[in-house]
C-alpha positions in Angstrom: 0.0 0.0 0.0 2.8 2.3 0.9 4.5 1.9 -2.5 1.2 2.2 -4.3 0.5 5.4 -2.5 3.9 6.8 -3.5 3.3 5.9 -7.1 -0.1 7.5 -7.1 1.4 10.7 -5.5 4.1 10.8 -8.2 1.5 10.5 -11.0 -0.6 13.3 -9.4 2.5 15.5 -9.1 3.5 14.9 -12.7 0.0 15.6 -13.9 0.0 18.9 -12.0 3.4 19.7 -13.4 2.1 19.3 -17.0 -0.6 21.9 -16.4 1.9 24.2 -14.6 4.2 24.1 -17.6 1.5 24.8 -20.1 0.4 27.7 -18.0 4.0 29.0 -18.1 4.0 28.8 -21.9 0.7 30.7 -21.9 2.3 33.5 -19.8 5.2 33.7 -22.2 2.8 34.0 -25.1 1.0 36.8 -23.3 4.3 38.5 -22.5 5.8 38.1 -26.0 2.7 39.2 -28.0 2.2 42.2 -25.6 5.9 43.1 -26.0 5.7 42.8 -29.8 2.6 45.1 -29.9 4.2 47.7 -27.7 7.3 47.7 -29.9 5.2 48.2 -33.0 3.3 51.0 -31.4 6.4 52.7 -30.1 8.3 52.1 -33.3 11.2 51.0 -31.2 13.1 47.7 -31.1 12.2 45.3 -28.2 14.1 42.4 -29.8 16.4 41.7 -26.9 13.4 41.3 -24.6 11.6 39.1 -27.1 14.7 37.0 -27.6 14.9 36.5 -23.8 11.3 35.5 -23.6 11.8 33.1 -26.5 14.8 31.4 -24.8 12.8 31.0 -21.5 9.9 29.5 -23.4 12.2 27.1 -25.1 13.4 25.8 -21.7 9.8 25.2 -20.6 9.0 23.4 -23.9 12.0 21.1 -23.5 10.9 20.4 -19.9 7.5 19.3 -21.2 9.2 17.0 -23.8 11.4 15.5 -21.1 8.5 15.1 -18.7 6.5 13.4 -21.4 9.3 10.9 -22.0 9.6 10.2 -18.2 5.8 9.7 -17.6 4.5 6.2 -18.4 0.8 7.3 -18.2 0.6 11.0 -18.9 -2.7 12.9 -18.1 -3.2 13.7 -21.8 -2.4 11.6 -24.9 1.4 12.0 -25.5 0.8 13.1 -29.1 -1.5 15.8 -27.9 0.9 17.0 -25.3 3.7 17.3 -27.8 1.5 19.0 -30.4 0.2 21.6 -27.9 3.7 22.3 -26.5 5.2 22.7 -30.0 2.3 25.0 -31.2 2.6 27.2 -28.1 6.3 27.4 -28.5 5.9 28.3 -32.2 3.8 31.4 -31.3 6.6 32.8 -29.2 9.2 31.9 -31.9 7.2 33.7 -34.6 6.8 36.8 -32.4 10.5 36.9 -31.9 11.1 36.4 -35.6 8.9 39.4 -36.5 11.0 41.6 -34.2 14.2 40.1 -35.5 13.1 40.8 -39.1 12.2 44.4 -38.3 15.7 44.9 -37.0 17.3 43.0 -39.8 15.4 45.0 -42.5 16.3 48.3 -40.8 12.6 49.3 -40.6 12.2 52.6 -38.8 8.6 53.5 -39.6 5.9 51.0 -38.6 2.7 51.1 -40.7 -0.7 51.6 -39.1 -1.7 48.2 -40.3 1.2 46.5 -38.5 0.3 48.4 -35.3 -3.3 47.2 -35.6 -2.2 43.7 -36.2 0.1 43.9 -33.1 -2.9 44.9 -31.0 -4.8 42.0 -32.4 -2.0 39.6 -31.5 -1.8 41.1 -27.9 -5.5 40.3 -27.4 -5.1 36.8 -28.8 -2.1 36.2 -26.4 -4.2 37.3 -23.4 -7.1 35.0 -24.4 -4.9 32.0 -25.0 -3.0 32.5 -21.7 -6.3 32.7 -19.8 -7.5 29.5 -21.5 -4.3 27.7 -20.4 -4.7 29.0 -16.8 -8.1 27.2 -16.8 -6.9 24.1 -18.6 -6.4 21.9 -15.6 -10.0 22.5 -14.5 -11.2 21.3 -17.8 -13.4 24.4 -18.1 -15.3 25.2 -21.3 -12.8 26.7 -23.6 -15.2 27.2 -26.6 -15.6 31.0 -25.9 -11.8 31.4 -25.9 -11.5 29.4 -29.2 -14.3 31.5 -30.7 -12.6 34.7 -29.7 -9.3 33.7 -31.1 -11.0 32.6 -34.3 -12.7 36.0 -34.5 -9.3 37.7 -33.9 -7.8 35.6 -36.7 -10.5 36.7 -39.1 -9.8 40.3 -38.0 -6.2 39.7 -38.7 -7.0 38.4 -42.2 -8.9 41.6 -42.9 -6.1 43.8 -41.6 -3.6 41.9 -43.9 -5.8 42.2 -47.0 -6.2 45.9 -46.4 -2.5 46.3 -45.7 -1.4 44.6 -48.8 -3.8 46.5 -50.9 -2.5 49.8 -49.5 1.1 48.6 -49.9 0.7 48.0 -53.6 -1.3 51.1 -54.1 1.5 53.4 -52.9 3.5 54.2 -56.0 6.3 55.8 -54.0 7.1 52.5 -52.3 10.5 51.0 -53.4 10.7 47.4 -54.4 12.7 46.7 -51.3 10.0 48.2 -49.1 7.4 46.0 -50.8 9.4 42.9 -50.2 10.1 43.8 -46.6 6.5 44.5 -45.6 5.1 41.7 -47.6 7.3 39.4 -45.5 6.5 41.1 -42.2 2.7 40.9 -42.8 3.1 37.2 -43.7 5.0 36.6 -40.4 2.4 38.6 -38.4 -0.4 36.6 -39.9 1.5 33.3 -39.3 1.8 34.2 -35.6 -1.9 34.7 -35.3 -2.7 31.6 -37.3 -0.5 29.7 -34.8 -2.5 31.1 -31.9 -5.6 29.7 -33.5 -4.0 26.3 -34.1 -2.9 26.1 -30.4 -6.5 27.0 -29.3 -7.9 24.3 -31.5 -5.5 21.7 -30.1 -6.4 22.8 -26.6 -10.1 22.5 -27.4 -9.6 19.0 -28.9 -7.9 17.8 -25.8 -10.7 19.1 -23.6 -13.3 17.3 -25.7 -11.3 14.0 -25.5 -11.1 14.4 -21.7 -14.9 15.0 -21.3 
């Protein structure tokens, strides 16, 4: 009985640890997307901060991978754990890449469309982080998924308008067109990944029900 009790306690602790780590990833997403939005609004590089967040998130992601390998019966399907951890990590990676590209391209003036997209991302980061905080309680995450889906549609509209405006401006150089087309694609990919993570999260909740 004693050894059985210890085994059960270890399983409970590991299960709790999975949820704690996903929650940490959510906080990094909130932090990274908020930081990216502020940098776009301020037209000032925050890349060193975003790179630090990305490194810290990588460590948590690797801890999830290692914990999965050490846990014989994880609280969630192993494939789902790895998919969710990877998707959440990708959100932070993409946010850091946007900031890196802005520095690399020497962009000094941020478009209004990029600022609007940044605000959209910051909202998505907050919603996703809140959903991950509630994950362990298996609460209904449909409202969060729907909000992120709405924000993704909003982001699509911003991108379409931004590209139309970009190609309508005759004074734009070819280099500017290439830079901003790439940056808009990265911003859109970041928001798409938020939606993918939310869908994986919702799928896990449905399986657990």
